[in-house]
N, CA, C and O atoms as CSV, one atom per row, in Angstrom:
chain,resi,resn,atom,element,x,y,z
A,1,UNK,N,N,3.262,-25.300,32.887
A,1,UNK,CA,C,2.564,-24.199,32.250
A,1,UNK,C,C,3.061,-22.887,32.830
A,1,UNK,O,O,3.293,-22.784,34.034
A,2,UNK,N,N,3.223,-21.889,31.979
A,2,UNK,CA,C,3.753,-20.603,32.396
A,2,UNK,C,C,2.639,-19.673,32.860
A,2,UNK,O,O,1.496,-19.765,32.414
A,3,UNK,N,N,3.004,-18.785,33.760
A,3,UNK,CA,C,2.083,-17.759,34.224
A,3,UNK,C,C,1.947,-16.721,33.109
A,3,UNK,O,O,2.912,-16.029,32.786
A,4,UNK,N,N,0.767,-16.613,32.528
A,4,UNK,CA,C,0.582,-15.723,31.385
A,4,UNK,C,C,0.499,-14.259,31.781
A,4,UNK,O,O,0.500,-13.392,30.908
A,5,UNK,N,N,0.428,-13.960,33.066
A,5,UNK,CA,C,0.383,-12.560,33.477
A,5,UNK,C,C,1.776,-11.929,33.460
A,5,UNK,O,O,1.898,-10.706,33.533
A,6,UNK,N,N,2.820,-12.741,33.364
A,6,UNK,CA,C,4.179,-12.230,33.285
A,6,UNK,C,C,4.643,-12.278,31.829
A,6,UNK,O,O,4.730,-13.348,31.226
A,7,UNK,N,N,4.933,-11.121,31.287
A,7,UNK,CA,C,5.417,-11.027,29.914
A,7,UNK,C,C,6.799,-10.388,29.960
A,7,UNK,O,O,6.964,-9.324,30.556
A,8,UNK,N,N,7.797,-11.020,29.341
A,8,UNK,CA,C,9.151,-10.453,29.364
A,8,UNK,C,C,9.192,-9.044,28.780
A,8,UNK,O,O,8.489,-8.736,27.817
A,9,UNK,N,N,10.011,-8.211,29.368
A,9,UNK,CA,C,10.081,-6.813,28.964
A,9,UNK,C,C,10.562,-6.639,27.526
A,9,UNK,O,O,10.145,-5.698,26.851
A,10,UNK,N,N,11.425,-7.522,27.049
A,10,UNK,CA,C,11.906,-7.395,25.668
A,10,UNK,C,C,10.759,-7.546,24.676
A,10,UNK,O,O,10.737,-6.878,23.642
A,11,UNK,N,N,9.811,-8.419,24.987
A,11,UNK,CA,C,8.656,-8.601,24.109
A,11,UNK,C,C,7.775,-7.356,24.151
A,11,UNK,O,O,7.291,-6.909,23.111
A,12,UNK,N,N,7.565,-6.800,25.322
A,12,UNK,CA,C,6.747,-5.584,25.447
A,12,UNK,C,C,7.396,-4.429,24.693
A,12,UNK,O,O,6.717,-3.699,23.971
A,13,UNK,N,N,8.697,-4.262,24.855
A,13,UNK,CA,C,9.405,-3.177,24.168
A,13,UNK,C,C,9.325,-3.342,22.652
A,13,UNK,O,O,9.163,-2.358,21.930
A,14,UNK,N,N,9.437,-4.564,22.170
A,14,UNK,CA,C,9.370,-4.815,20.733
A,14,UNK,C,C,7.966,-4.534,20.204
A,14,UNK,O,O,7.816,-3.963,19.124
A,15,UNK,N,N,6.947,-4.927,20.947
A,15,UNK,CA,C,5.577,-4.647,20.525
A,15,UNK,C,C,5.290,-3.144,20.524
A,15,UNK,O,O,4.545,-2.656,19.674
A,16,UNK,N,N,5.873,-2.414,21.466
A,16,UNK,CA,C,5.732,-0.958,21.465
A,16,UNK,C,C,6.401,-0.339,20.237
A,16,UNK,O,O,5.912,0.647,19.687
A,17,UNK,N,N,7.501,-0.915,19.821
A,17,UNK,CA,C,8.178,-0.432,18.611
A,17,UNK,C,C,7.291,-0.621,17.391
A,17,UNK,O,O,7.255,0.238,16.511
A,18,UNK,N,N,6.581,-1.727,17.332
A,18,UNK,CA,C,5.661,-1.980,16.219
A,18,UNK,C,C,4.533,-0.952,16.237
A,18,UNK,O,O,4.137,-0.449,15.185
A,19,UNK,N,N,4.018,-0.639,17.413
A,19,UNK,CA,C,2.950,0.381,17.531
A,19,UNK,C,C,3.453,1.743,17.045
A,19,UNK,O,O,2.726,2.469,16.367
A,20,UNK,N,N,4.681,2.085,17.388
A,20,UNK,CA,C,5.256,3.343,16.928
A,20,UNK,C,C,5.368,3.358,15.408
A,20,UNK,O,O,5.075,4.372,14.775
A,21,UNK,N,N,5.785,2.253,14.823
A,21,UNK,CA,C,5.879,2.180,13.364
A,21,UNK,C,C,4.510,2.322,12.714
A,21,UNK,O,O,4.382,2.954,11.665
A,22,UNK,N,N,3.483,1.736,13.333
A,22,UNK,CA,C,2.124,1.891,12.799
A,22,UNK,C,C,1.709,3.356,12.807
A,22,UNK,O,O,1.091,3.836,11.857
A,23,UNK,N,N,2.047,4.060,13.873
A,23,UNK,CA,C,1.748,5.488,13.960
A,23,UNK,C,C,2.479,6.264,12.854
A,23,UNK,O,O,1.885,7.110,12.184
A,24,UNK,N,N,3.758,5.970,12.674
A,24,UNK,CA,C,4.536,6.665,11.642
A,24,UNK,C,C,3.986,6.378,10.253
A,24,UNK,O,O,3.993,7.259,9.393
A,25,UNK,N,N,3.512,5.163,10.024
A,25,UNK,CA,C,2.953,4.811,8.725
A,25,UNK,C,C,1.645,5.557,8.483
A,25,UNK,O,O,1.398,6.041,7.378
A,26,UNK,N,N,0.803,5.649,9.520
A,26,UNK,CA,C,-0.470,6.374,9.373
A,26,UNK,C,C,-0.237,7.846,9.047
A,26,UNK,O,O,-1.023,8.451,8.317
A,27,UNK,N,N,0.833,8.422,9.580
A,27,UNK,CA,C,1.140,9.828,9.332
A,27,UNK,C,C,2.033,10.033,8.118
A,27,UNK,O,O,2.565,11.124,7.914
A,28,UNK,N,N,2.198,9.002,7.320
A,28,UNK,CA,C,2.997,9.060,6.082
A,28,UNK,C,C,4.421,9.510,6.327
A,28,UNK,O,O,5.015,10.174,5.477
A,29,UNK,N,N,4.979,9.158,7.476
A,29,UNK,CA,C,6.372,9.473,7.768
A,29,UNK,C,C,7.298,8.433,7.157
A,29,UNK,O,O,8.402,8.758,6.722
A,30,UNK,N,N,6.845,7.174,7.125
A,30,UNK,CA,C,7.613,6.110,6.483
A,30,UNK,C,C,6.741,5.446,5.423
A,30,UNK,O,O,5.514,5.462,5.521
A,31,UNK,N,N,7.377,4.866,4.413
A,31,UNK,CA,C,6.614,4.227,3.351
A,31,UNK,C,C,6.312,2.764,3.695
A,31,UNK,O,O,6.824,2.231,4.679
A,32,UNK,N,N,5.489,2.136,2.886
A,32,UNK,CA,C,5.053,0.757,3.150
A,32,UNK,C,C,6.212,-0.230,3.143
A,32,UNK,O,O,6.245,-1.156,3.953
A,33,UNK,N,N,7.151,-0.039,2.242
A,33,UNK,CA,C,8.287,-0.958,2.164
A,33,UNK,C,C,9.130,-0.950,3.430
A,33,UNK,O,O,9.492,-2.007,3.948
A,34,UNK,N,N,9.440,0.224,3.919
A,34,UNK,CA,C,10.230,0.334,5.152
A,34,UNK,C,C,9.446,-0.213,6.331
A,34,UNK,O,O,10.000,-0.909,7.182
A,35,UNK,N,N,8.160,0.100,6.382
A,35,UNK,CA,C,7.308,-0.402,7.463
A,35,UNK,C,C,7.319,-1.929,7.492
A,35,UNK,O,O,7.540,-2.533,8.542
A,36,UNK,N,N,7.082,-2.547,6.344
A,36,UNK,CA,C,7.033,-4.012,6.272
A,36,UNK,C,C,8.370,-4.640,6.650
A,36,UNK,O,O,8.408,-5.647,7.357
A,37,UNK,N,N,9.460,-4.053,6.184
A,37,UNK,CA,C,10.785,-4.577,6.480
A,37,UNK,C,C,11.055,-4.565,7.986
A,37,UNK,O,O,11.470,-5.574,8.557
A,38,UNK,N,N,10.817,-3.423,8.619
A,38,UNK,CA,C,11.119,-3.293,10.045
A,38,UNK,C,C,10.170,-4.142,10.890
A,38,UNK,O,O,10.606,-4.776,11.851
A,39,UNK,N,N,8.896,-4.164,10.550
A,39,UNK,CA,C,7.937,-4.967,11.315
A,39,UNK,C,C,8.285,-6.449,11.219
A,39,UNK,O,O,8.188,-7.167,12.214
A,40,UNK,N,N,8.682,-6.914,10.057
A,40,UNK,CA,C,9.061,-8.321,9.925
A,40,UNK,C,C,10.284,-8.652,10.781
A,40,UNK,O,O,10.342,-9.722,11.387
A,41,UNK,N,N,11.250,-7.752,10.835
A,41,UNK,CA,C,12.418,-7.962,11.703
A,41,UNK,C,C,12.004,-8.006,13.169
A,41,UNK,O,O,12.501,-8.836,13.929
A,42,UNK,N,N,11.099,-7.120,13.569
A,42,UNK,CA,C,10.651,-7.084,14.962
A,42,UNK,C,C,9.829,-8.324,15.319
A,42,UNK,O,O,9.928,-8.831,16.436
A,43,UNK,N,N,9.035,-8.803,14.397
A,43,UNK,CA,C,8.260,-10.024,14.654
A,43,UNK,C,C,9.192,-11.209,14.839
A,43,UNK,O,O,8.953,-12.052,15.703
A,44,UNK,N,N,10.254,-11.287,14.040
A,44,UNK,CA,C,11.239,-12.357,14.226
A,44,UNK,C,C,11.909,-12.244,15.586
A,44,UNK,O,O,12.186,-13.254,16.234
A,45,UNK,N,N,12.170,-11.015,16.018
A,45,UNK,CA,C,12.781,-10.790,17.334
A,45,UNK,C,C,11.847,-11.270,18.444
A,45,UNK,O,O,12.307,-11.867,19.418
A,46,UNK,N,N,10.554,-11.021,18.314
A,46,UNK,CA,C,9.579,-11.490,19.301
A,46,UNK,C,C,9.574,-13.010,19.346
A,46,UNK,O,O,9.542,-13.595,20.428
A,47,UNK,N,N,9.604,-13.652,18.196
A,47,UNK,CA,C,9.597,-15.117,18.150
A,47,UNK,C,C,10.848,-15.692,18.818
A,47,UNK,O,O,10.765,-16.702,19.517
A,48,UNK,N,N,11.985,-15.068,18.611
A,48,UNK,CA,C,13.219,-15.527,19.259
A,48,UNK,C,C,13.093,-15.417,20.770
A,48,UNK,O,O,13.486,-16.330,21.496
A,49,UNK,N,N,12.547,-14.301,21.249
A,49,UNK,CA,C,12.364,-14.120,22.692
A,49,UNK,C,C,11.381,-15.139,23.256
A,49,UNK,O,O,11.591,-15.657,24.353
A,50,UNK,N,N,10.324,-15.429,22.531
A,50,UNK,CA,C,9.351,-16.419,22.997
A,50,UNK,C,C,9.982,-17.802,23.087
A,50,UNK,O,O,9.644,-18.580,23.979
A,51,UNK,N,N,10.892,-18.113,22.176
A,51,UNK,CA,C,11.556,-19.417,22.193
A,51,UNK,C,C,12.527,-19.555,23.359
A,51,UNK,O,O,12.837,-20.673,23.772
A,52,UNK,N,N,13.012,-18.437,23.897
A,52,UNK,CA,C,13.942,-18.468,25.025
A,52,UNK,C,C,13.252,-18.783,26.349
A,52,UNK,O,O,13.900,-19.193,27.311
A,53,UNK,N,N,11.946,-18.591,26.393
A,53,UNK,CA,C,11.218,-18.707,27.661
A,53,UNK,C,C,11.191,-20.163,28.126
A,53,UNK,O,O,10.734,-21.055,27.411
A,54,UNK,N,N,11.691,-20.376,29.336
A,54,UNK,CA,C,11.618,-21.665,30.006
A,54,UNK,C,C,11.474,-21.381,31.501
A,54,UNK,O,O,11.309,-20.224,31.890
A,55,UNK,N,N,11.532,-22.406,32.340
A,55,UNK,CA,C,11.326,-22.210,33.777
A,55,UNK,C,C,12.379,-21.284,34.388
A,55,UNK,O,O,12.045,-20.431,35.211
A,56,UNK,N,N,13.632,-21.442,34.001
A,56,UNK,CA,C,14.700,-20.608,34.546
A,56,UNK,C,C,14.493,-19.155,34.136
A,56,UNK,O,O,14.680,-18.243,34.942
A,57,UNK,N,N,14.114,-18.947,32.901
A,57,UNK,CA,C,13.873,-17.601,32.388
A,57,UNK,C,C,12.728,-16.931,33.149
A,57,UNK,O,O,12.806,-15.747,33.477
A,58,UNK,N,N,11.675,-17.684,33.427
A,58,UNK,CA,C,10.505,-17.138,34.122
A,58,UNK,C,C,10.812,-16.804,35.577
A,58,UNK,O,O,10.195,-15.901,36.143
A,59,UNK,N,N,11.740,-17.505,36.182
A,59,UNK,CA,C,12.075,-17.262,37.581
A,59,UNK,C,C,12.978,-16.050,37.770
A,59,UNK,O,O,13.043,-15.508,38.873
A,60,UNK,N,N,13.664,-15.617,36.743
A,60,UNK,CA,C,14.582,-14.479,36.824
A,60,UNK,C,C,13.792,-13.173,36.641
A,60,UNK,O,O,13.331,-12.868,35.541
A,61,UNK,N,N,13.645,-12.418,37.717
A,61,UNK,CA,C,12.853,-11.195,37.676
A,61,UNK,C,C,13.459,-10.107,36.804
A,61,UNK,O,O,12.739,-9.211,36.362
A,62,UNK,N,N,14.748,-10.157,36.545
A,62,UNK,CA,C,15.359,-9.121,35.716
A,62,UNK,C,C,14.879,-9.180,34.261
A,62,UNK,O,O,15.039,-8.207,33.524
A,63,UNK,N,N,14.305,-10.287,33.845
A,63,UNK,CA,C,13.757,-10.395,32.494
A,63,UNK,C,C,12.441,-9.653,32.341
A,63,UNK,O,O,11.933,-9.515,31.228
A,64,UNK,N,N,11.888,-9.178,33.438
A,64,UNK,CA,C,10.598,-8.546,33.410
A,64,UNK,C,C,10.648,-7.069,33.800
A,64,UNK,O,O,9.607,-6.445,34.008
A,65,UNK,N,N,11.834,-6.520,33.898
A,65,UNK,CA,C,12.002,-5.100,34.235
A,65,UNK,C,C,12.185,-4.309,32.953
A,65,UNK,O,O,13.050,-4.613,32.132
A,66,UNK,N,N,11.348,-3.283,32.797
A,66,UNK,CA,C,11.469,-2.431,31.614
A,66,UNK,C,C,12.478,-1.322,31.880
A,66,UNK,O,O,13.338,-1.046,31.043
A,67,UNK,N,N,12.374,-0.686,33.043
A,67,UNK,CA,C,13.311,0.371,33.403
A,67,UNK,C,C,14.153,-0.098,34.577
A,67,UNK,O,O,13.633,-0.632,35.557
A,68,UNK,N,N,15.441,0.107,34.467
A,68,UNK,CA,C,16.333,-0.331,35.542
A,68,UNK,C,C,16.805,0.872,36.329
A,68,UNK,O,O,17.568,0.724,37.284
């Protein structure tokens, strides 16, 4: 079982991108079609990152650094 308090930085960065898109959509900066397209791509990216997680991945601290 994985330690749920450790979340890979790529997943956090992708989720932040989704939050930014939600903000842009609320302010009518982007339309619904563009929002849906980009969010779906980002969700697929999150799923790919989640599938990569294994014991070796969890032990490597560089996967959890947002700023280097």
